MARVOTI-941108 format. One line per 2 residues: number of its first residue (from 1); for each residue x, y, z of C-alpha. Coordinates in steps of 0.1 Angstrom, whole numbers. Each point is the difference from the previous one (the first is absolute). Layout:
REM residues N
NUM) X Y Z  ...
END
This chain:
REM residues 66
1) -14 -81 -86  10 35 -8
3) 0 30 23  3 37 -1
5) 10 3 36  31 20 -8
7) -20 25 -20  -27 4 26
9) 27 4 27  17 28 -21
11) -33 18 -5  -3 3 38
13) 38 8 2  6 -29 24
15) 33 -18 3  0 -38 3
17) 8 5 37  -29 24 5
19) -24 -24 -16  14 -29 20
21) -4 18 32  -36 9 -8
23) -11 -36 -5  24 -17 25
25) 24 -19 -23  37 4 -9
27) 13 22 -28  12 -33 -16
29) -35 -13 -2  -11 31 -19
31) 30 -4 -23  -9 -36 -6
33) -36 8 -8  10 27 -25
35) 24 -24 -17  -27 -27 -2
37) 21 -23 22  -27 -2 27
39) -37 -1 -3  -16 17 30
41) -27 -16 22  -35 12 -1
43) 5 18 33  31 18 -14
45) -18 9 -32  -29 15 20
47) 25 20 21  15 14 -32
49) -34 8 -12  -7 20 31
51) 32 20 -3  -6 8 -36
53) -38 5 5  -4 -21 -32
55) -15 -34 -8  25 -28 0
57) -5 -7 -37  13 35 -7
59) 35 -10 8  -1 -38 -3
61) -13 -18 -31  1 -36 -13
63) 18 -7 -32  -12 -24 -26
65) 23 -28 11  -10 3 38
END
């Protein structure tokens, strides 16, 4: 799965810490998602969607091999 979380975060001028605080996770969790080391749960993806005011598939997308 690929993601554009870092880009979307930059558009809103949020640090990893800012975003983490908004959705109730650690900064390390945000870092791991951005580096594709962690795939977020549905609940977490929906929380991100609410922060960005965008559909989940705007910043998360399946790749051909997924």
